[in-house]
N, C-alpha and C positions, 0 to 999 in steps of 0.2 A: 610546874610546866603549864598546867591548864589555866587559861584565862577564865574569868567569871563571865557568864552570859550577860550579866548586867553591864559590865565594863564594855563588852563588845557592842551592846545595844547603844550605850552612850556614845561610843566612838562613831558608830554608824550615823547617829543623829547629828553629831558634830560635823561629820564628813559632809553630809548633805547641806548643812547650814552655812558652810564657808566656801562655797563654790568659787568665790572670787579670790581665794587665797592661792599662794603658789604651791606647786605640787611637791610632796615629799619624794616623789618618784619611787625609787626602789629602797625598801627598808627591810633588813633582817630583823624581824620582830621577836622571834623566839628560835631556840635551837636545843637539841638534846643529842647525846651520843651514848651508845651502849657498846663498850669494848670489852670483850671477853667476860661479859656478864656484869661489868661495873658501869653504872650510869653516871653521866655528867649532864647537868641541866642548867640552863641559863637562869631560870627563875629562882634557883637555889643559890645563885651567886657563884657557881663554879666557873673555873677558867676552862676554856676549850682545851681538850686533851690532844691537840694536834698542833703541828707547826704551820706557819704561814700567817700572812696578814691580809685581812679583807679591807678593801677600799669601798666604803659605802655599801658593804654587804657582798661585794663581788671580789673574786680573786681565786686563789688556789690554796687548798689545805692538804697537809700531808701527815701520815702516821706510819711509823716503821716498827718492826719487831724482828728479832733474830732468835726468839725463843722457840725451841723445837716443840712440835705438837699441833693440836687443833686450836684455831682462833676464830673469833667472830668480830666483825666491825660493822656497826650500823650508825648512820648519821641522819638526823631529821632536821630539816631546815624549813622554817615557816616565814615566808616573805609576805610583805604587803606592797602593793603597787598603787601609787596615787590614792592612798586611802583617805587623805584629807579632802579629796575632790569627789571621788565616786564610791567611797567605802571600800571594803574588801570582800563584799558578798557578790560581786559581779564577775568573778574570775573563774577560770577553768584550767585544766591541765591535759596534756597528751604525751604520749611516748613515741619515739622514733627508733626503729631498729629492734634488735632482740638482745636480752641480757646475755652476758658472756660467761660461759663456763669453760674451763680448760685445765690443762695440765702441762707444765713445762718442768725443766730440770729443777728439782728442789721444792716445788709447790704445786698443789692441786686446789682449785678454787671454784666457787659458785657465786654468781652475782644475783641479787634480788632487789626489788624496788616496790614502791607504793606511792600513789597520789591519792589524797583524801582530805576531807575536812579535818582540821588538826586534832579533833577529839574533844572540842569544847562543847559540842552539841550532839553530833551523831557519828562522827568518823572514828575508825578504830586504828588509825595509823600510829598514834602515840602508844597505845597498848601493845600493838604488834612490835613496835620498836623495842619496848621494854623487855619483851620475852624473846626477842631475836627471831621473829618469824614474819617478815614482810610477805604480803600475799600476792604480789605481782598483779595488782589490779588498780584501775583508775576509778575512784569513787566520785570524781568531780569532772566529768567530761563536758564538752561543749553541749549546751542545751540544759545542763544541770548546774549552772554556775553557783558558786558559793565561795567561802573562804578556802584557800588552797594551801596545803603543805606537801612537801616532797621528802621521801626517804630513800636512801640508797644503802645497800648492805653487801658485805662480802663474808663468806665462810670459806676457810682455807686450812690446809694442813701443810706445815712447814717441816722440811727435813733438816738434819744437822748440816752445818756449814753454809747455810744460806740466810739471806735477809730479805724480807718482804716489805715493800713500800706501797701504801695505798694513797692515791692522789684524788682529790675531789676538785672539779673545775666548775666554778659558778660564774656565769657570764650573762650579759644582756645581748650577746650575739649568738645566733644559732650555730651549733657545731656543723661542720661540713660532712661529717661521717660518724659512724659508730653509734652505739646506743646512748640515748639521752632522754631526759624528761624536760618538759616545758611547762612553765607557769605563765599563763596568758591573761592579760587584762585587755579585753576587746575595746575598752574606751580609753586606752592609753597607748602611747608610742613605745612604752617600756615593757619588756618581758624578761623573764629569768629562765636560764637553761642550766640544768645540772647534769653532769656526766662524771665518770670516774675511770680510773685505771688501776691495775694491780701489777706490780713489777717485782722481780726478784733478782738479786745479785748474789754471787758467791763470795762469801767472806774470805778475805785474803789469808793465805797460809804463810806463816813466817818463812822467809828465805833461808836456805841452808847456812849462809854466812851469819845470819842473825842468831840461828840456833847454836852454831859453833861458838860465837862470841859469848852468848849467855852461859854455855857450858864451861868455857874457860874461866869466866868470872866466878862461877860456883866452885870450880876446882881450886882457884886461888884463895877464895874465902875459906874453904875447908882446910887448905894447907896452912893458912895463917892461923886458924883456930888451933890446929894441932901443935904448931910451934909454941903458941902461948901456953898451952897446957903443959908441954914438956919443960918449959922454962920455969913454970911455977913449981 
């Protein structure tokens, strides 16, 4: 996951030396997930353990489980904005709203977050994601610009008969409401906003007719088996 400081320095130099080039705009440079203690990382060549397709790094990602018990889900996304024009050390982050904690039928959850330098030099967001303990702080606010990464996490307990789905929304348009994080490049027209939601649905119970049909089928099979035994 961790980029080398030398590579970052070279990219910064190249960024300042090609000011006449076209902008990369928004790029998902790196990512990592920690789901129930199992990590998946871009630099290891892993495939994202979520559903959904990102278009130029933006879009919606989803993950679901119906396994009873306690679960954790943490996602770290490291974007670069116009890095070929003004590097990625001129950016900052902020949050809007408050993390959501709650309980509904079938599930109880807590939401956590963090904004920080990705951990290549001084930030601890990567380490915190690995241990599943985001600290709900912004280490790169306005006035302390640097490389920015965002992480969003959920801890929840699921009851039997329910399924939980976590959705991540990554957009260049600011959400109108709810809790979200923002990755801002003050020298660009492009920004990145990350928000999420957790939803639960009750798993369908087989209808009485379906159960009756299955029972009849089993009875018929049992009866057919007994007839074959008697004939033999």
